[in-house]
N, C-alpha and C positions, 0 to 999 in steps of 0.2 A: 265495396261496403253498399247498399241497396242506398240507389237514387231516389229523390223525391218522383222523379219523372217514369213511371214505368211504361215499359214496352208491351207488345205483342206477337204474337208469332204467325206474319200474316201468308197465309199459302198461296202462290196464285192456284188459277183454275188450270183446265188441262194441257196438256204441255208436249213437247214434240218427241215423239217415240223414236223417230229418227234420228233426231239429235242425242238422244241419249246412246244411242248404238254406233252411229258414226262420227259423234264430236263436230258435226257440223255446226255453224252459226245459225240463227233464226232467219227464216225468210223475211224479208226485210217488206215490209206492209205499209201502205200508208195510214195514219191514225190522228187522233183528236189531240191535242195539247196534255200534258201529262197532268192528273187531280191536282191542286193547292192541298199540302199533308195537313194543314190544318182544318179539317173536315168537320161535319156533324156527327152527332154522340148517335150510340146504339139504337134510339127510339126517331130518328128523325126521318123526311119522306124520302130521302134516296141515298144513294152510295154510289162512288165511282170504284170500279173495279178492274184490276189488270185481267188478262185471259190469254189464255195457253193454248195455240191449235195442237191440232196432233200433226199438223203440215211443221211444224215449227213457227207459223206464224202468232205474231203478238199484237193486240188489239186493247182497247179500253171499249168497257161499257158503263153506263147508268143503270143502277137496277133498283128496284125499292125495297125499303127495309125491313116490310111487312111481307109477309109470307103468304098465299090463300089458300097455303096447307096445313097451316101451324095449327096444332091441338094445345100447345103451353097456354098455363092459365085454365086450362079446364082440367077435371081430376081424370086420369087415363082411365081408360077402359078396362087394365088389369093393373093395378095401383104399383103391385110388386113394393119394389125398393125405389120407386120415384125418387131423385133427389139426393141418394146417399151417394157419400163420397168415400174412394180408398185411395191409398196412394200404389201407385206402381213403381215410383222411385223416391226413397226416403234417404237424403243424404244428409239432413238436417235441419235446423230450425228456419222456418219462413224467413226469418229476418237478415239470415247469413246466406241463404241459397236463390237463386233464380227460379219461378217457382212458374211451371207448365201445367196449364188444365186442359185438359181433354175430353169432350163432351159427344155422346155419343148421340146420333138418332135415326130414326128408324128400325132401333132395337127393341124388341117386347120385352114384358117381363122374364121371359122364357131363354131369350136370347143376349141377356147380360154379361155370361159368361164370351159370348163371342166376341160380344165389345170388347172385352178387357181385354183377347186378346188380339185383337184389331188394333188397338192403343197403343199396345206392348210393343207390335211387330213395327208400329210406324215410329214408335220412340227409337227403335233399333237401325233401324233405316237412316233416322237423321242422326246419329251418335256412331254411325260406321265412319262418317266422314270426318275429317281434319276441320276446325279444331275442336267439335265435340268429343271427339274420340279421347283425345288426351284431358279434357275437362268436365267426363262425364260426370265426376265428383261437387261439380258447383250446381247441381240440378235437384230440385223435386217436380216429381211429375205426377199431378192429381187425376182420379178418373171422376168424372161426376157421371151419375147413370141417369137418365133421361128414358123415361119408360115410353114407350111409342105405342100406341092401340093398333097399330098394325106395320110389318115388316115391309123394312126396303124403304127406298124412296121415289116422290111422283117423277115422273119423267124417264121411269127405268121400267122395264124393258123399252117404252113406248112414248111418245110424247104424249099421248091419252092416257097413260096409265096414273092413277092418282092415288097419294096414299096417304093415312091419315096418322099423322108423326108428331112427336110433341117440339119439335122446332122447324117443320115445316121445310125440310130440305127437297128440293127441286131442280133436275136439269132443264133444260130448256129455256133457261131464264133470259129475258132479255131477245127469245127469241133464238138463242145461242145452245146449241146438244149439248157440249161439254161445260157449260158454264153451271155451277150448281150453287144457288142462292139457299139463303136461311131467313128465318125471321131473327133481326138481330136483336129487338127486346126480347124475346125468348132467350136466346143466347145470355145476353145479359144475366137474366134471371136466374139461370143455372150456375154460371160463373161464380155469382155470389156465393154461391154455397160452399165451395172451396174454401180453404184458410189462407190463400194468397192467390191472385192472379197477375202473373207478369207477362205469360204469353198465353194465346189461348187458340186451340186447336177444334174445332167441328168435325170428326169422323162420322160418315154417313154409311150406313149399311147396303153397298153399292160396289159390285165390283166393276162398273162401268167406269171410262177414265173420265177424271170430271173434277171440278173443285173452283174454289174464289178465292183472292185475295181480298178482303175487306180493308182498305188503307187507311183510312180516311175518318174512320173513328176514333174520337177520345173518350175512352170511357170513366165515370165517377170511382170507378173501382180500381183504376188505376193502369190497364194496359189501353193500348190505342191499336185497334185493330181487331180483327175475326177472321180467322182462315177458315177455309172448307176442304174436306180431301174426302174421297171415297176408299174407305177403310180397304175392301178386297183388292184394291189395286195395287200391283206391287211397285210401280215407277211411283210412286207419289212423295215417297221419301224424299226425292230427289226435288220434288219443287219447294218443298220445304226449308231444305236447304240454301235453294236460292234465295226464297222468300226471306228467311231471317236473315242474310245477308241485308234487306232495307231495314228490318226493324231492329235487330240487334247491333247489326254493324254499321247501320246510315249510311249505309253503301248506294252508290246510284246504279241503274240497268248499265251497262254497258254495249249494249245492242244498238242499232240505229234503224230509223224510217226513213227510206228513199224520199218522201215527202217532206220531211224538214229541212234540207237544206244546209246552209251553214250557220255555225252558232254563233252570234253575237252579243251575247249576253255577259253578265258580270261572271268572274270565276267563281265555279261551283262551289259550294262548302261540303260536297261528299270528297272521302279520301283519295277517292280513287277515279275521278275525272277532274281536267284541268284543261286551260288555254295556254299553258304552257308547253316548248317543244322542249325534250330534253336536255339540250343546250341552256336554257333559260331557267328551267328548276336546278340544276347546278350552280348554274351563278347565282340566281338570288335564294337558294337554300328553302326550295319550296317545295310543297305535297312529297312523293315517293322519293326524293333525291337521293334518300340513303340507302334505297334500295335499286338503285340504278345499277345495269349491267351484271345484275343476280340472277342464277336460274331459279325460273321458280317451280312449284310444286305443281303448277297445271302446265308445263310444258314451256320452253323457250326462255327467252332473256327479259327482264324486267325493262321497258323502253320507254316510247312516247309514242302510241299507235293512235292512229288516226280513227277517228269513230266512236261515241258512246253518248250515254246519258240523251238517248233517241235521234242524236244529231250526226249526220257522215262524216262532215265538214267542219274545222274551226276547236274542235274539241277532241281530248286523245284521252286514251286509255292505258293501264300497266302493260298489259298483256296483250298475245293475240287473242286468246278464248278463253277467259277462267268462265267458274260457273253464272256468273253476275252477266254472261254474253250468251252462253248457252248449257243445258244440261249435262251432265255426265264429267264434267271437269270439277277440277279442284279450285279452293279460293286462290288469287297470285298471293304474294306477297306482302302487298299495303293492304288487301283485301283479309288476310288471316290476321294481320296483326290489328286493323279494327275490329274483329269479329270477338279478340280476345278481350281488348278494352272495353266493348260493348257487354260481354259476360260478367267483367270484372265493374262494372257500373251499376250491378243488381247482387251479386253473390259477394262473399269476404273469402281473400288469402287465407285468412286463420278465421278458427271456429272455435267456441266449447258448448258443451250441454253445460257447463258452471257458468250461472250469472256472474258478472262483473261485479254484481251489488253482494255477491256472497262474501261474508268475514273468514278467511280461510284459520284454519287452527292446526296445532302441530299434527294431528293425527292424519289429517285430511291428505286425499292424493288427488292432484289435478291432471286433466288430461286434454288436450286441446286436437282438434281437427286439422289436417292439411291436406286439402281436396283434390290439388293439384301436385300431380310428382317431381320431385326434384326441389319442392320448395327447401328455402333454408331457414331454419328457426334460431332464434337465440333469446337467451333469458338474462332481464335484469333485475338485480334486487337495490334497493332504494339507488336505482339511475346507474348502478355499479355492473357490467357485464359477469354472468355466471357463466364463464368458459366450460367449466368442465358439465355444464348441461345441456350445451349446444346440440341440436337436433333431435333431443327427447321430447318424446309427445306426452309422455307422463312421468310426472315429477312427486316426489314423496314431498310435503314441508318440512317433516321433520330430518329431512335430509340439506337443508337451506342452510343449516347451523346459523340460525338468529340469535343473537345477543342482544341484552337490554335488560331495563328492567321489566318485570312481568306489565302485561298490559299493555307495554308500546307497540305500536302497529306500525309495519313495515309495508312499503310496495312491491309486488310482485309484477313483473313485465315480462308480455309473450310478444316478440316480434319478429313476423316473417314475412321473407320476399318472396314471389316469382322469377326467376333470372333466366327465364326465358328467352332465347335467340331470336324467338319469333316477333318479338315487341322492342324497338328500337329508338323509337323516339321518347325522348326526355319527358315530353308532356303528357304521354300515354304511361308511360313507366312509372308513373307516380302511384296510378292505381293500382299496383301488383305489389305493393307494401302495405302492411296492415298489422295492429298491435292491440293489445289486450291486458288490461290492467288490475290487481283485484289487491286488496288491503287484507294483510297478515295480522295475524293478532300474534305477542310473544306468550 
């Protein structure tokens, strides 16, 4: 069920080409301390972003919120369908789904077809990875057309290249070639055009390897970050999967920097880092103790591997090398569990096109949607289970055999539970059950 606090799809900037092919961990580099997650809004003076270098190194940069190249706020030279919203994926109503908003930049009026193709390709890359592959039915994806005066983005192919675009996307942000920044206030204006924004991605019209993850933004629209990615680069989908580990799964990075030394802070809040050894987790029933010893989809066995959350010592991660440590890998078991729970903070196990305020009558038929495969469905009439209806997603009201005087109203309830074995924490499993109820007139 949708939460009051919505999140965003936070993509990183350029990432390790070598790591995708070899599965090696990112190169350790000295870096500044991580940014505070409660950061400035879209129109603030600056933002802390995460940067992924082509060699696998990871660093952070402070970048301006405004872009010197943005044309948003002015009438585009070729107005076209500026601001038009179309559906790439429509799984259901915004109140029961997780809504992804994809905004294009550097696409002229004549190139909006290319933008839609690039946006759809990015979503396909993301949903090829678990748990997205299993839970595709939880998402709506909206494309917002931002018509640019010129094709392409600034900084591509050369640092001196300048393009007049709706969102002002530009490489060489903060002097980093692969860092692709945008005008965050312009993104906010276009995101507001979509029916709902839980996750936001900016797809730039470029094949150059790059992007950025604005993780410190809290928008009045409900999303909590902005992501940029080069639409014509085939590797950016992996960047998206890594970054949604932060925004949806609330997961920590599992890589470390040499300059950080030993972690001596409080127990981390994230589900995939801890100060505890495997034995300590077992004894105290803490963190991922339920997964210890199990074979993980990212390879190897779940345990306590030292290094994570930017620190090489004094802190542990669940597996040797998941996607939260380097690209080209799966989420580990605790990470996958956190991602599924994150999906269900915004989407529902059960949905229906028939509002629960509808008074159903004898001639009506009722259909419900179970977006996750394998979901168990039960029906109740006035609190008693109608076992003969179990598993049926469409029922006829007349088949309920309701009795009593004319005008009597009964209550019909659908109860759905996702039984996935990928979520075993009882505190998280509660979000995997939902119910809808309607009144039925005799």
